[in-house]
C-alpha positions, -999 to +999 in steps of 0.1 A: -354+050+545-388+066+547-401+042+574-373+048+599-377+085+596-415+082+600-410+060+631-386+085+645-409+115+640-440+096+653-419+086+683-409+122+690-446+133+685-458+105+709-431+115+733-445+150+733-480+137+737-468+115+766-453+146+782-485+165+777-505+138+794-480+137+822-485+174+827-522+169+830-518+141+855-493+161+875-518+189+877-544+164+889-522+152+918-514+187+929-481+189+912-462+164+935-428+155+918-428+121+935-462+113+924-455+128+890-425+105+885-446+074+893-473+085+869-448+091+841-432+057+846-466+040+845-477+059+814-444+050+796-454+014+796-483+023+773-460+040+747-426+023+749-418-013+738-383-012+752-368-011+786-365+023+801-356+043+831-369+077+840-354+098+868-369+127+886-399+144+869-414+177+878-437+205+866-424+238+855-442+271+859-417+298+858-394+282+831-422+278+806-445+306+817-472+313+806-473+276+793-472+246+816-442+224+812-426+192+824-389+187+834-376+151+832-341+141+842-320+109+835-340+093+807-326+059+795-340+038+767-326+002+762-334-020+732-309-048+725-313-064+691-293-089+671-261-075+658-262-043+678-229-033+695-248-013+722-280-019+742-286+018+747-308+036+723-311+069+741-296+084+772-306+121+781-296+138+812-322+165+810-354+170+790-378+200+792-411+204+773-441+227+774-473+229+753-506+247+749-532+224+766-561+245+753-550+241+717-545+204+722-579+198+736-599+222+715-583+220+681-562+188+683-532+211+678-500+203+696-483+236+702-449+230+717-436+262+730-404+248+742-387+214+739-351+209+751-328+178+752-296+183+771-265+162+775-275+131+757-263+102+736-281+083+709-269+049+695-290+042+665-286+009+647-303-012+619-292-048+615-289-068+584-325-080+587-336-043+585-347-041+621-339-008+638-332-005+675-351+028+676-385+013+667-396+014+704-430+031+705-464+015+707-486+032+682-522+036+694-548+018+673-573+044+661-609+032+658-620+064+642-602+066+610-621+096+599-607+118+627-583+146+617-547+141+624-528+161+650-509+192+641-477+197+659-463+233+662-427+234+673-419+269+683-387+264+703-370+230+700-334+228+711-307+201+713-277+208+735-246+187+737-260+156+721-238+128+707-253+106+680-240+075+661-259+056+635-250+023+618-271+010+590-259-024+579-282-029+549-271+004+535-235-003+546-230+032+561-220+045+595-224+081+608-212+096+640-213+131+654-205+147+687-218+178+706-248+184+684-264+217+692-295+226+673-324+250+673-356+239+655-387+259+647-415+245+625-447+226+621-457+190+615-490+180+601-501+148+584-466+135+577-455+169+564-431+191+582-417+226+576-395+250+594-359+260+599-330+244+617-298+259+630-272+233+638-236+230+650-216+198+656-182+186+664-162+156+651-185+144+624-176+112+606-193+093+578-180+061+562-192+033+541-189-003+554-178-018+521-144-023+504-145+012+489-141+027+525-154+061+515-151+083+545-160+120+553-148+137+584-147+172+598-140+188+631-168+213+633-200+222+614-222+252+615-253+248+594-287+263+588-316+249+569-350+265+560-374+243+541-399+215+541-401+178+546-430+165+526-445+131+533-416+125+556-396+117+525-390+147+503-367+173+517-364+207+501-350+240+512-321+264+516-290+251+532-259+270+546-230+251+559-195+260+573-173+229+576-139+231+594-111+207+585-130+186+560-115+153+551-126+130+522-109+097+516-115+067+494-098+035+506-062+047+511-065+077+488-069+110+506-091+132+484-095+162+506-073+168+536-084+192+564-098+219+542-123+245+553-155+245+532-184+269+531-215+258+513-247+276+503-273+259+482-309+249+476-313+212+482-340+189+469-337+154+483-358+122+484-349+099+513-366+069+499-345+072+467-315+085+485-313+112+458-302+147+462-308+175+437-286+206+440-302+235+421-274+260+428-246+254+452-219+280+460-190+263+476-159+280+491-131+255+493-105+269+516-103+304+498-114+291+464-150+294+452-169+268+432-204+268+418-221+234+416-255+221+404-269+187+395-280+156+413-265+127+432-282+094+440-271+064+460-281+029+450-293+012+482-288-022+467-250-019+461-240+014+476-230+030+442-233+068+440-245+081+407-235+117+399-246+142+373-231+175+382-220+207+366-195+231+381-177+263+375-149+280+394-134+314+398-098+319+387-075+299+409-037+297+413-026+265+395+001+257+420-023+258+449-049+237+431-022+211+423-013+209+460-049+202+468-054+175+442-057+140+456-026+119+456-046+094+434-046+120+407-012+134+413+004+100+411-006+098+375+013+130+367+050+131+360+070+139+391+090+164+372+060+183+357+058+219+368+027+240+361+020+274+375-002+304+367-040+310+369-067+286+360-105+287+358-125+256+354-160+247+343-175+213+335-193+182+346-190+153+369-209+123+355-208+086+363-208+061+391-187+062+422-178+029+439-149+009+449-143-001+412-150+031+394-148+069+395-171+094+378-158+111+347-149+147+352-150+171+322-136+205+325-132+235+303-098+249+315-090+285+310-053+294+316-039+328+323-001+336+324+007+299+331+041+282+330+047+246+320+079+226+324+086+189+321+119+170+327+132+158+293+113+184+275+139+207+258+122+239+267+097+255+291+065+272+280+057+305+296+030+332+294+004+305+286-031+318+279-059+300+263-086+273+266-085+235+268-111+208+275-102+181+300-119+147+302-107+131+334-115+094+335-094+076+361-110+043+352-101+045+315-083+073+298-079+109+305-078+132+275-071+168+269-083+189+240-064+221+235-086+246+218-062+275+214-034+281+238-007+307+232+025+311+250+062+319+249+089+293+241+124+307+248+109+342+241+092+331+209+054+335+206+036+303+198+000+291+195-009+255+203-040+234+197-047+198+195-052+168+218-034+149+244-048+114+249-041+094+280-029+125+298-022+107+330-004+078+313+015+078+280+006+113+271-002+107+234+001+141+219-014+153+186-006+190+185-004+219+161+019+248+167+019+281+150+044+309+158+074+329+148+106+313+160+142+325+161+162+295+150+192+302+171+170+298+202+165+261+193+201+253+183+203+225+209+174+207+192+192+204+159+217+177+151+252+185+163+264+187+127+242+218+121+258+247+139+251+275+138+216+279+125+202+314+124+171+330+110+135+338+119+109+312+110+072+318+108+061+283+116+031+260+114+039+226+128+018+194+135+033+166+155+023+133+171+044+120+200+042+107+235+059+116+268+086+090+265+096+102+231+099+138+244+117+126+275+143+107+256+143+131+226+133+103+202+125+125+173+128+097+148+098+080+164+076+110+162+052+119+134+055+155+124+048+179+095+054+216+093+055+247+071+082+273+077+088+307+062+123+315+071+138+350+068+176+355+068+185+319+070+222+312+078+232+276+085+265+257+087+264+219+083+293+197+094+317+227+095+319+226+057+285+233+041+269+268+042+233+274+033+219+310+032+187+326+020+169+359+027+136+342+022+128+305+020+097+284+025+101+249+039+077+221+042+089+192+064+072+159+073+084+127+088+081+098+087+070+093+050+053+064+034+064+072-001+097+056-013+103+073-046+141+068-044+143+035-024+168+049+001+148+042+033+132+076+030+123+090+065+118+127+059+105+149+030+115+186+028+100+209+003+120+241-004+109+272-023+130+303-024+136+333-046+173+328-039+193+301-023+230+302-017+250+271-009+288+269-003+311+240+004+341+256+021+372+253+000+352+235-027+323+251-044+297+279-043+262+276-058+232+299-063+197+289-072+170+315-080+133+308-079+141+275-064+115+247-060+131+216-044+115+184-031+140+166-010+137+131+006+162+120+032+169+089+052+170+091+090+195+119+095+193+116+133+207+081+132+245+086+135+251+050+125+237+055+090+252+072+060+234+102+047+211+094+017+189+117-001+170+122-034+156+154-047+137+169-076+144+205-084+132+234-106+144+269-108+149+300-129+187+300-127+214+279-110+251+287-108+280+265-096+314+279-090+347+263-080+384+273-084+383+258-119+346+253-128+318+278-133+285+266-146+252+284-151+219+267-158+188+284-169+154+268-160+170+238-144+145+210-140+156+176-128+164+152-100+195+142-080+200+110-059+227+101-035+221+065-026+252+068-004+284+088-005+297+066-033+267+063-056+250+093-073+223+098-100+213+128-119+184+136-142+182+170-159+154+180-183+160+205-210+179+234-195+202+261-207+238+257-197+267+281-197+298+265-181+335+271-178+358+243-167+393+256-165+398+270-199+370+250-214+337+269-221+305+252-230+271+268-236+238+255-248+202+266-247+190+230-243+208+203-223+192+171-209+211+145-188+202+112-173+231+094-155+247+078-126+281+079-110+299+054-087+329+064-068+362+045-072+388+062-050+416+046-070+408+066-101+436+088-114+413+119-118+378+131-110+363+115-141+379+081-134+370+083-098+333+088-104+328+065-134+298+083-149+271+065-169+250+090-187+228+099-216+233+134-227+211+153-252+222+188-263+210+213-289+228+244-303+258+240-280+290+259-283+325+249-271+356+269-266+390+258-253+426+268-259+435+235-276+406+241-299+417+269-323+385+266-342+350+276-330+330+245-322+292+245-322+270+214-316+236+218-332+225+184-320+241+157-297+226+125-283+251+102-267+252+074-242+284+076-222+302+053-199+339+049-191+339+019-213+318+031-242+305+063-257+277+057-281+268+084-305+231+080-312+231+111-334+251+143-335+258+173-355+290+194-352+302+226-368+339+230-364+354+261-380+342+259-416+334+222-413+301+207-404+295+170-399+275+143-381+288+114-362+272+081-352+289+050-338+309+041-307+341+049-289+354+021-267+378+015-238+377+051-226+388+040-191+418+022-204+427+052-225+426+075-195+447+051-175+472+048-204+465+011-204+452+009-239+441+027-270+408+046-274+390+024-298+362+035-320+340+028-350+323+059-362+303+070-392+308+106-404+286+124-428+291+160-438+282+185-464+316+203-461+349+197-443+379+221-443+406+194-440+433+220-435+416+232-403+409+197-391+445+185-396+458+216-378+435+209-349+443+172-343+479+176-352+501+158-327+474+148-303+490+128-275+521+124-295+553+118-274+571+149-262+603+136-279+584+137-312+568+171-308+601+187-296+621+176-326+639+205-342+626+212-376+647+222-406+626+253-410+606+270-383+578+276-408+574+239-413+545+224-394+538+189-406+507+170-395+515+146-367+491+117-365+473+115-331+485+088-307+466+067-283+437+062-307+425+032-327+395+048-344+379+039-377+357+064-394+334+056-423+331+088-443+305+103-465+314+139-473+299+160-500+328+184-502+363+186-487+387+215-490+423+206-488+451+231-494+438+249-525+418+220-539+381+212-535+372+176-537+337+162-536+318+131-528+344+118-505+337+083-492+357+056-476+373+045-444+397+065-423+416+048-396+439+064-369+459+038-350+483+051-324+503+075-346+493+058-379+468+072-404+452+049-429+430+060-458+413+029-471+399+031-506+388+067-502+369+078-532+364+114-542+361+138-571+374+172-580+373+195-609+403+177-622+393+141-619+376+113-601+400+098-576+404+068-552+431+066-526+445+042-501+472+057-480+494+049-450+508+079-431+532+077-402+550+103-383+579+087-363+597+121-364+585+155-374+612+158-401+610+121-411+574+114-422+564+082-439+539+080-467+526+049-484+501+059-512+479+041-537+464+069-557+441+063-587+430+093-607+404+088-634+400+111-664+423+138-652+439+165-673+476+159-673+483+196-667+461+196-637+477+164-625+511+180-626+497+211-609+480+189-582+511+167-576+542+186-587+563+155-578+548+138-608+568+161-631+599+150-613+592+114-617+577+115-652+590+147-668+578+135-702+542+140-691+544+177-695+549+171-732+513+157-734+479+174-732+445+158-726+428+135-701+443+104-688+439+078-661+468+079-637+475+053-610+505+052-588+515+033-557+545+046-538+561+047-504+585+073-492+597+094-464+590+131-464+606+161-449+588+184-424+576+205-453+563+174-471+592+174-497+599+139-508+631+123-496+637+108-530+664+085-517+636+067-499+612+067-527+598+034-539+569+028-561+552+023-595+530+043-617+507+037-647+491+061-671+465+054-696+452+079-720+433+084-752+432+112-777+461+129-762+480+157-778+517+160-780+526+195-773+545+212-801+578+221-784+615+219-792+618+184-780+589+172-801+602+189-832+636+174-827+623+139-824+599+144-854+628+155-875+651+126-865+623+100-870+614+114-904+579+124-895+563+139-926+552+174-925+516+178-916+516+148-893+491+154-866+505+153-830+474+135-816+480+102-797+452+077-800+461+058-769+488+057-742+495+030-717+527+033-698+541+018-666+571+030-646+588+020-614+606+043-591+635+032-569+653+059-550+665+082-577+659+060-606+628+058-627+624+029-651+599+032-679+587-001-692+582-004-730+549+011-741+534+017-775+527+052-787+507+059-819+509+093-835+490+097-867+503+068-889+534+063-868+538+037-841+567+038-817+577+018-786+593+039-759+613+025-729+642+036-708+654+051-676+661+084-662+674+096-629+659+123-607+690+144-614+675+147-649+699+124-666+682+103-693+687+071-712+656+065-734+650+046-766+623+054-791+618+025-816+597+034-846+581+002-858+556+015-883+556+027-911+593+024-910+617+008-885+640+032-869+654+038-834+664+070-815+684+071-782+680+101-760+709+104-736+721+131-712+707+158-691+686+188-700+712+192-728+704+157-740+718+141-770+697+124-797+712+095-816+696+075-844+700+037-841+683+006-850+649-001-837+650-023-806+617-040-812+603-059-842+574-045-862+549-069-846+562-064-810+536-054-786+547-045-750+532-067-722+516-051-692+539-055-662+513-048-635+540-031-614+514-008-598+493-037-587+523-053-572+531-021-552+495-018-542+496-053-527+528-044-510+512-013-496+482-032-483+504-058-466+524-029-451+492-013-438+481-045-423+514-052-407+516-017-393+481-018-378+489-052-362+521-039-348+502-011-331+479-034-312+488-031-275+486-059-251+455-054-230+457-057-192+437-086-178+403-077-164+404-065-128+440-054-129 
């Protein structure tokens, strides 16, 4: 670029020199125009290498006074070269020049006082070989290289109405301008120029001749330049420009469209490098001001323009700026986006501009009172103020960093910061939002099932999403987390569930990677509140104080999925209230899982419970639960419908219920419960005066509830003390048929124990002490079986102050006034008086016993029906009894004295019995006494006979030693004594009849048969 400029300047200088010489020649020929024209044409041959034509030439005196000048008209320079579209280089209608001859000759100083070109056209061209058409001057060969160069002083150079076009094929540029008017004042010396230029033009155009088709146009230009041009290559100075209707285009993209531009700057350019340095440029674009600095450089090899600029604007209206943005940029923005307000920009423009790439524009964007709206976005943002950093890269990705922007969303103040990647494409947002929000203002963003939702939330939210997700409201595809402090929360879910709190802290995030509950967890919600209120309309009310809840949910926005959630919870106190249930938990700590609406799970660590379920009250300072529940809608009640499976551990519990007339406390309880089995790991109960522990199992609970089978069980009971009177009163008549319980009693005071129905439970007992009626018995051990209205005591062993005892019994209650008792009762070492006192019926069956005193072994096996007051129905009495005793004493009474007298007992005979072994059978009202041997002192007698329960007797006493003598005792209480022969020989010894053993075997068979008959046919599985 340096050489063409140099050639041009040398050409202009030579042209001036040529004109000076022409002036001198003209003077020499006495100023004749005709002669002057001929001389100029001849002289032109020495300086021009191209074809030329010069019209009329004349000297000027008055126009250039006091200098001498020359006036040339119709100058035409022709230089056709390869590739040039036009042969003409220059055509000028009028050229006027004047110079100081004295300075030229004396000082080699060319002082041009005036030089004017009027009404001309220049067609400048450089072909692909680099040959310009304007290289037309013959440069004189200087033989004296040491001579000083000329100095050219241009005091008044003017161009008027000049049209210029220039095509440079190697550089692939074209420039054209019309009506150039310029005034130039300056100096040129040794390839250096300095001065000032004032220029105006019309219809300027510049375009590249490559595929990028960059073009610049404007209708009019007024410009002024004051500076220097060093070495004909380095241009530096101050530049002022006013451009009217500027147009800038790239290919088919209109970047600037007919805008007025005013420019004021200091330029520093190097032509050889095609580099321009802008130290400080003030640009007014239409009415908007911009400050610019930096450098631009064009690569002459490929035409690329490299930019490194910084800029700063004043505050601009955003809407006006958007209108002026190129369509190439606007096409990347959503059509529905609306942005208004005030903006100020500052940043850089760096990179390469060519047909494949655009420079990267960075900008610090300051917004004031802006408004933003986007179709699909659920709300507009208004009153936006803040700062953001824009990185505009049309070749790759445009990013936006929001430093801190505050605004109003539906009247709520928010502050936003974060990044938006690919701003002109997918708009990948990673934003943080802080503000105070009225929840009711965002009702439309919540699921339809949540309405209304009221409260004020101080919020801090982080979210990652893109434009399509916002447009289509695809919240489930976004990544978000937030913290909310909500005051006066009031929410209704699904028209049935109310949630309220005066103050609650929420932490929300989705989606989540953790899957602690394996329910396709999508969202986690943390909840902390001093008080939470929850109400299910027409179902329950719940309160939780000092709540700390961690809740995981599946995708609640997917209407095709059932709600699933799992939560851990802690609190100070929780209450639960329905029409029939009230529960209060202290320090609840646990978890709850709803896999779906039909499957639940609960874990509760040690918490204090105070609950009322109907008339049932339960309280404990320590309750732990771990269980699940599965819904069976065919269940007959709530328990059967939910089929719980649970382990429960409780300490120091208390239970109250109307059916429970005794206070029940549970010091310890550890059970595993299902509807099929309840396993007592360990337990301690205190019921009334009784305390006991249970281990073992209860089976078939579900069948029992459905009345399809018995409640089966095998339990082990240990106890230090049981008040059997209280226990029997408590379980009396459990599940007995109404027809049985409503039977009219003979006496209203009678209240017989009715064996529970629906049970098949066996209890192995080990009890230190039992109180029954007025008797205390100890060391009770054995098996108790309750089988659907039948009570069996199997080999129950126990002791009392009176004796050691063992009992097997069968007790049935078919009617309240018709009770059945089968009894195998064995009493060891019992005082006869206490026996009679314990079992008064013994005196009725064996009236003779009251004539003896001492300890004996008593064993009887009977079966009978009882009245409602437990009186024996003797007409139904069957049984046998045996008594064995040693060292008994026959009481000295009237009967004994009568018998002694009749049997000739000697005076002084002691009434002590060495041994006694008697057996009797009872049948209805008859008691048969089998022969037994009785020894009193030296007398031995065999006694046998029968008596009736109406106290009629028929006994025989046969004395076999030392004399043989018989005595019949016949009659009632006024019995008759009759001596007779002895019925038995002296050596006769009664054989043991084992009548008791036979009755015991019968009783056991009866027990077995009874239990078998109570076995219910079980329903097949699945029915």
